[in-house]
C-alpha positions in Angstrom: -18.8 -23.0 1.3 -16.3 -20.6 -0.3 -15.8 -16.8 -0.4 -16.1 -15.4 -3.9 -14.1 -12.5 -5.4 -17.0 -10.0 -5.3 -17.3 -10.3 -1.6 -13.6 -10.6 -0.9 -12.6 -7.5 -2.9 -15.4 -5.3 -1.7 -13.9 -5.8 1.8 -10.2 -6.0 1.2 -8.1 -2.8 1.2 -5.7 -1.9 -1.5 -2.7 0.4 -1.6 -2.0 2.4 -4.7 1.3 1.3 -6.1 5.0 0.4 -5.8 8.1 1.9 -7.4 11.5 0.5 -8.3 14.6 2.0 -9.9 18.2 1.1 -10.7 21.1 3.4 -11.7 23.7 1.0 -13.1 26.1 0.5 -15.9 26.6 -2.0 -18.7 27.4 -4.8 -16.2 23.7 -5.1 -15.2 20.6 -5.5 -17.4 18.3 -2.9 -15.7 15.1 -4.2 -17.3 15.6 -7.6 -15.7 16.5 -6.1 -12.3 13.2 -4.1 -12.6 11.3 -7.2 -13.5 12.5 -9.0 -10.5 11.9 -6.0 -8.3 8.3 -5.6 -9.6 7.5 -9.3 -9.0 8.5 -8.7 -5.3 6.2 -5.6 -5.2 3.3 -7.2 -7.1 1.2 -7.1 -3.9 1.3 -3.3 -3.9 -0.5 -3.1 -7.3 -2.0 -5.6 -9.7 -3.8 -3.6 -12.3 -0.9 -2.4 -14.4 2.8 -2.2 -14.6 5.6 -0.7 -16.6 9.4 -0.2 -17.0 11.2 2.8 -18.5 14.9 2.3 -19.5 17.5 4.9 -20.2 20.0 3.8 -22.9 22.7 6.5 -23.0 20.3 9.3 -22.7 17.5 7.8 -24.8 14.5 6.7 -22.7 12.2 3.9 -23.9 9.3 2.5 -22.0 6.9 -0.5 -22.0 3.7 -0.6 -19.9 0.3 -2.2 -20.0 -2.6 -3.5 -17.9 -2.1 -6.7 -16.1 0.3 -8.5 -13.8 4.1 -8.2 -14.2 4.3 -11.8 -15.5 1.6 -11.0 -18.1 3.0 -7.8 -19.4 6.7 -8.8 -19.6 8.5 -11.7 -21.1 12.0 -12.4 -22.3 11.4 -10.9 -25.7 10.1 -7.6 -24.2 12.8 -7.4 -21.7 15.5 -8.0 -24.3 14.1 -5.0 -26.2 14.6 -2.7 -23.2 18.4 -2.2 -23.4 20.1 0.4 -21.2 22.0 1.2 -18.1 19.4 2.8 -15.9 15.6 2.2 -15.4 12.6 2.9 -13.2 9.5 0.8 -12.9 6.1 0.7 -11.4 3.1 -1.4 -10.3 -0.3 0.2 -9.8 -3.6 -0.2 -8.2 -5.9 2.7 -8.8 -7.3 4.6 -5.8 -7.2 8.0 -7.7 -7.7 8.0 -11.5 -9.3 5.3 -13.6 -8.1 1.8 -14.3 -7.0 2.4 -17.9 -3.7 2.0 -19.8 -3.2 5.7 -20.1 -2.9 5.9 -16.3 -0.2 3.2 -16.0 3.3 4.2 -15.1 6.1 5.2 -15.5 5.1 8.4 -17.2 7.6 9.5 -19.9 7.3 13.1 -21.0 9.2 15.1 -23.6 9.6 18.8 -23.0 11.9 21.7 -23.9 14.7 20.5 -21.7 14.6 16.9 -22.9 12.9 13.8 -21.5 11.8 12.8 -18.0 10.4 9.6 -16.7 8.5 9.5 -13.4 7.1 6.8 -11.1 5.0 7.8 -8.1 3.4 6.0 -5.1 0.8 7.9 -3.1 -2.0 10.5 -3.4 -1.6 14.3 -3.4 -4.2 16.1 -1.3 -4.0 19.3 -3.4 -3.8 17.7 -6.8 -7.3 18.9 -7.8 -6.5 22.6 -7.2 -3.1 22.4 -8.9 -4.6 20.6 -11.9 -7.4 23.1 -12.3 -4.9 26.0 -12.1 -2.7 24.5 -14.7 -5.6 23.7 -17.0 -6.8 27.3 -16.8 -3.4 28.3 -18.0 -3.7 26.0 -21.0 -2.1 22.8 -19.8 -3.4 19.6 -21.4 -3.3 16.4 -19.4 -3.2 12.9 -21.0 -4.1 11.0 -17.8 -6.3 11.5 -14.7 -3.6 10.6 -12.1 -1.8 12.8 -9.6 1.5 11.7 -11.0 1.0 13.7 -14.1 0.5 16.8 -12.0 3.8 16.2 -10.4 5.5 15.5 -13.7 4.1 18.8 -15.2 5.3 20.8 -12.2 8.8 19.3 -12.4 9.0 20.1 -16.1 7.8 23.6 -15.6 10.3 24.2 -12.7 13.1 22.7 -14.8 12.7 25.4 -17.4 13.6 28.0 -14.8 15.8 25.9 -12.5 19.4 25.0 -13.2 19.0 21.2 -12.7 16.4 18.5 -12.4 17.0 18.0 -8.7 16.4 21.7 -8.1 13.1 21.4 -10.1 12.1 18.5 -7.9 13.0 20.5 -4.8 10.9 23.4 -6.0 8.0 21.1 -6.9 8.0 19.6 -3.4 7.3 23.0 -2.0 4.1 23.1 -4.0 2.6 19.6 -3.6 1.0 18.2 -0.5 0.1 14.7 0.6 1.8 11.3 0.0 4.5 10.7 -2.6 7.4 8.3 -2.9 8.9 9.4 -6.2 11.4 8.3 -8.7 12.5 10.7 -11.5 14.9 9.7 -14.3 16.4 12.2 -16.7 18.9 11.3 -19.5 21.9 11.7 -17.0 20.4 11.4 -13.5 18.1 9.5 -11.2 16.3 11.1 -8.3 14.4 9.5 -5.4 12.2 11.7 -3.2 10.0 11.0 -0.2 7.3 13.4 1.0 8.1 15.4 4.2 5.8 13.3 6.3 7.0 9.9 4.9 3.5 8.5 4.3 4.8 5.8 2.0 8.0 3.8 2.3 11.1 4.2 0.1 14.5 2.6 0.6 17.9 2.4 -1.1 20.3 -0.5 -1.8 23.4 -1.5 -3.8 24.4 -4.2 -6.3 28.1 -3.7 -6.7 28.4 -0.1 -8.0 24.8 0.1 -9.0 22.3 2.1 -6.8 18.8 0.6 -6.4 15.6 2.3 -5.0 12.4 0.4 -4.0 9.2 0.9 -2.1 10.2 -2.1 0.1 13.3 -3.9 1.1 11.9 -7.2 -0.2 12.3 -5.9 -3.7 16.0 -5.2 -3.1 16.6 -8.7 -2.1 14.7 -10.0 -5.1 17.2 -8.4 -7.5 20.2 -9.3 -5.4 20.8 -5.8 -3.9 22.1 -5.2 -0.4 19.9 -2.9 1.7 21.7 0.4 2.5 19.1 2.6 4.2 15.6 4.1 4.1 15.1 7.4 2.4 14.3 10.0 5.0 10.9 11.8 5.0 11.5 15.0 2.9 14.8 13.8 1.5 15.9 14.0 -2.1 18.6 11.6 -3.2 20.4 12.3 -6.4 22.5 9.8 -8.3 24.7 11.0 -11.1 27.8 9.3 -12.5 27.5 6.7 -9.7 27.8 9.4 -7.0 25.1 9.9 -4.4 24.0 13.4 -3.1 21.4 13.9 -0.4 19.3 17.1 -0.3 17.4 17.7 2.9 15.8 21.1 2.6 12.3 19.5 3.1 13.2 17.3 6.0 12.2 18.0 9.6 8.4 17.7 9.6 6.7 15.1 11.9 6.9 11.7 10.4 3.6 10.0 9.5 4.2 6.7 7.9 0.9 4.9 7.1 0.5 2.4 9.9 -1.3 0.0 7.6 2.0 -0.7 5.9 2.8 -2.7 9.0 -0.7 -4.1 9.5 -1.3 -5.2 5.9 0.2 -3.5 2.9 3.9 -4.4 3.0 5.2 -7.8 2.4 6.0 -9.9 5.4 9.7 -10.1 4.7 10.2 -6.3 4.4 11.6 -3.9 7.0 10.3 -0.4 6.9 12.1 2.4 8.8 14.0 -0.1 10.9 11.0 -2.2 12.0 10.3 -5.7 10.8 6.9 -6.1 9.2 6.6 -9.7 10.3 7.6 -9.0 13.9 5.2 -6.0 14.1 2.3 -8.2 12.9 3.1 -10.9 15.4 3.2 -8.3 18.1 -0.2 -7.2 17.1 -1.4 -10.7 17.6 0.2 -10.8 21.1 -1.5 -7.6 22.0 -4.9 -9.0 20.9 -4.2 -12.1 23.0 -3.6 -9.9 26.1 -6.4 -7.5 25.4 -9.1 -10.1 24.4 -8.2 -13.5 26.0 -10.6 -16.4 25.4 -10.7 -20.1 26.1 -10.3 -21.9 22.8 -8.7 -25.0 21.2 -7.0 -23.5 18.1 -5.9 -20.2 16.6 -6.2 -19.7 12.8 -5.4 -16.8 10.5 -7.4 -15.6 7.4 -4.8 -16.1 4.6 -2.6 -14.4 4.0 -3.1 -11.2 5.9 -4.1 -12.7 9.3 -1.5 -15.5 9.5 1.4 -13.5 11.2 -0.9 -12.0 13.8 -2.4 -15.4 14.4 1.0 -16.8 15.2 1.6 -14.0 17.7 -1.8 -14.6 19.3 -1.0 -18.3 19.6 2.5 -17.7 21.1 1.1 -15.3 23.7 -2.0 -17.3 24.6 -0.5 -20.8 24.5 -3.4 -21.9 22.2 -2.1 -24.0 19.3 -1.8 -22.4 15.9 -3.4 -24.4 13.0 -3.9 -23.8 9.3 -7.7 -23.7 9.2 -8.4 -21.9 5.9 -6.8 -22.6 2.5 -6.6 -19.8 -0.1 -6.4 -20.4 -3.8 -2.9 -19.3 -4.7 -3.6 -18.5 -8.3 -4.1 -14.8 -9.1 -4.9 -13.9 -12.7 -5.8 -10.7 -14.4 -9.5 -11.1 -13.9 -8.9 -11.5 -10.2 -8.0 -7.9 -9.4 -10.7 -5.8 -11.1 -11.1 -2.7 -9.0 -14.8 -1.8 -9.5 -17.8 -3.5 -8.0 -19.2 -4.4 -11.4 -16.0 -5.9 -12.6 -15.5 -7.8 -9.3 -18.9 -9.3 -9.7 -18.0 -10.8 -13.0 -14.5 -12.0 -11.9 -13.5 -15.6 -11.3 -14.3 -17.1 -7.9 -11.8 -16.6 -5.1 -11.7 -19.7 -3.0 -11.2 -19.5 0.8 -11.9 -23.0 1.8 -12.0 -24.3 5.4 -10.2 -27.4 6.6 -13.0 -29.5 8.3 -10.5 -31.9 9.8 -8.9 -29.0 11.7 -12.0 -27.1 12.6 -14.7 -29.7 13.5 -15.8 -29.6 17.1 -13.2 -26.9 18.0 -13.4 -23.6 19.7 -11.7 -21.4 17.1 -10.0 -18.0 17.4 -9.7 -16.5 13.9 -7.5 -13.5 13.1 -8.0 -11.1 10.2 -6.3 -7.8 9.5 -9.3 -5.5 9.3 -13.1 -5.0 8.9 -14.0 -2.3 6.4 -17.5 -2.6 5.1 -18.2 -5.8 6.9 -19.1 -7.7 3.7 -16.8 -10.6 4.2 -16.3 -11.3 8.0 -19.9 -12.7 8.4 -19.2 -15.1 5.5 -16.0 -16.3 7.1 -17.7 -16.9 10.4 -20.5 -18.8 8.7 -17.9 -20.8 6.6 -16.1 -21.9 9.8 -19.3 -22.9 11.5 -20.4 -24.9 8.5 -17.1 -26.7 8.7 -17.9 -27.8 12.2 -16.4 -25.1 14.5 -18.2 -25.1 17.8 -17.3 -21.5 18.7 -15.8 -18.7 16.6 -14.0 -15.8 18.3 -13.1 -13.1 15.8 -10.0 -10.9 16.4 -8.9 -8.0 14.2 -5.3 -6.9 14.1 -6.2 -3.2 13.5 -8.6 -0.8 15.2 -12.0 0.0 13.7 -12.0 2.2 10.6 -14.1 5.3 11.1 -12.4 7.8 8.8 -11.5 7.7 5.1 -7.9 8.0 3.8 -6.7 10.7 1.5 -3.1 9.5 1.0 -3.4 6.5 -1.3 -5.4 3.8 0.6 -8.8 3.0 -0.8 -10.7 3.3 2.4 -14.2 4.3 1.3 -16.5 7.1 2.5 -17.6 7.1 6.1 -21.1 6.0 5.0 -19.6 2.6 3.9 -17.6 1.9 7.0 -19.4 -0.5 9.3 -17.7 0.8 12.5 -19.2 4.3 11.9 -22.8 2.9 11.8 -22.5 0.2 14.5 -20.9 -0.3 17.9 -18.5 -3.2 18.3 -21.1 -5.3 20.1 -23.4 -4.7 17.1 -20.7 -5.7 14.6 -20.1 -8.8 16.6 -23.8 -9.7 16.3 -23.8 -8.9 12.6 -20.8 -11.2 11.9 -22.3 -14.0 13.9 -19.1 -14.4 16.0 -19.2 -15.5 19.6 -16.9 -12.6 20.6 -15.1 -9.8 18.7 -12.0 -7.8 19.6 -10.2 -5.1 17.6 -6.6 -4.0 18.2 -7.0 -1.1 20.7 -6.1 2.2 19.0 -3.8 3.2 21.9 -1.7 0.0 21.3 -0.6 0.9 17.8 2.7 2.3 19.0 3.2 -0.8 21.2 2.7 -2.9 18.0 5.8 -1.1 16.7 7.7 -1.9 19.9 7.4 1.7 21.1 10.1 2.9 18.8 8.2 6.1 18.1 8.3 5.3 14.4 6.0 8.2 13.6 2.8 6.9 12.1 -0.4 8.1 10.4 -3.4 6.6 12.1 -6.0 9.0 10.7 -8.2 6.3 9.4 -8.7 5.3 13.0 -8.4 8.6 14.8 -9.5 11.2 12.2 -6.4 13.2 13.0 -4.9 13.9 9.6 -1.2 15.0 9.5 -1.9 17.5 6.7 -4.8 19.9 5.9 -7.4 18.2 3.7 -9.0 20.6 1.2 -12.8 21.0 1.4 -13.3 19.8 -2.1 -12.1 16.3 -1.3 -13.4 16.2 2.2 -16.9 16.9 1.0 -18.7 13.6 0.3 -15.9 11.2 1.2 -15.7 12.3 4.8 -19.4 12.6 5.5 -20.6 9.8 3.2 -24.2 10.4 4.1 -23.6 9.6 7.8 -25.6 11.2 10.6 -22.8 12.9 12.5 -25.1 13.4 15.5 -25.0 9.7 16.1 -22.3 8.7 18.6 -19.4 6.7 17.2 -18.0 4.1 19.6 -14.6 2.7 18.8 -12.6 1.9 22.0 -12.6 -1.3 24.0 -13.6 0.4 27.2 -16.7 2.0 25.6 -18.0 -1.1 23.9 -17.0 -4.1 26.0 
C-alpha cells in the first residue's frame, strides 16, 4: 500500500515562500548565487520562482511557474548579468497560483525602478488594497507583496530615500513580512516587528547576502553573520551596512512551526538549531507518552529528527521503516484539491522486513485534517506491524493561521471536532500522543525565543480584522461544543 499525492497534500502544511538576496560586485555572478540559494530554499515554496538582477542600475528579471531547476538553466543564468540580485520561491497561501503572482515583483515608477521579494502574509492587506483601489490604483496581481510595493513607491515620492519609504511603509502594514527591496543603488532587508518569519545575513568576501534561512547562505558559500532583528531595516549601499531600528522593541513572535516543520534541518533560526529542537520535541514526546515498543520510525522527512530524539530518550532502537520517493516534479506540488487529485502518485512505502511482527512507535510532525494519518497506520499494519503507537511532534491544531501558513478553517481541523481519544480511534492507532502545548518553550531549550503558537492557542500576536476572521476562524464549527486539546483533559 502507498499514500498518493491527493491524500498527502491535503494533509501536509505549506509555508508561503523564501527570499534570497546578494549585494556584490563584479567578482561574483549574483544570478548563480541566487540559483544556489533558491535550491537550498526550495522546501519553502515549490510553485514558482524568480530572480531579479541589477546591472549598474538596470534591473532585469526572470520568473516562472515550477521548481528552481525547471525555471533556470545555464543559458538563462548567463543572461542575468549584474552585481546585485534578489530572488524568491513561492507557495501560494494568499493569491492564486499563476505566473503573475510569482516574485520578485519589478515595478517602474516616477523615481525609477524597484524590485521586491516578500515572505509572509499581511493581516490588513485587504483594507489597504481596497483603499488604494478606490483612489485609482490598479493592481496586476492578487498578492500582499504588491500592496507593500505600491506603498513603498508612494512613500518614496514623498520621502528622501528608499529606506525612509520602507520605514514609513512598515508603520502602515501589519502581519508577517520578511522583505527584500532592491533599487538601482541600494538593497534593503526588513523583518516585521514581531519577527514572524526568519531572515538572516551573511558574507562572501565583501559581498552581503540575505536569506530566509542560514542553509541558503551555506549553499552559496556565504558565512553566517547574524539574524535580522524583528522590526529591523538593514540598508546596504556601496558595500556599507546601516541598521535602522525604529520599529524594533515589540514582543517577538517567530512562527514555532519553523522549528517543527518548515525550516530545513540544517538551518539555525534566531540562535536555535532546527535539528536539535526537533530532536528535543521527540525527547519530550518520549517522556510525556512512554510506551513499550520494539522500534521507533519517522514519517519521512518531517518526522525523522523527532523520531531520533524519541529513540535516544526512550532507549527504543530507531529504524527506517518508511521509504519516500525522492523525486519531486512540477505536477507533485499542485496547491488545489482538484490539481492534487490529478497529480502523480506520491509513494510512502513501508519496509516489511523492518516492521513485521514489531511494536512500532511512528512519529509525524502534525495532524491537520486527519486525511493521511489513518492511511499511514493502516499501511504499517498491512506491512506486519503488531502495534502502532502514533506520536505527533506538535500540539493539536485548533485555530487557523493568518501569517502565511496554510492552516485551513476551523471546520476542517480534526482536533476541533474530535477529542484526542476520538482522533486515536479514527486513525486506528493503538495509542496517540501530541506534543503538550506547554512544552513548546522546552522544545526550544527554554531560551525564551519568543514564538507565535496561535494555531494551537488561539492567542494571536496582532489584531486580526473581522473581514478575514469571518469564515476562516469559525469554519462552520459549533462553538458551543467543547474543544479538548491538552494531555490532562483527554488522557
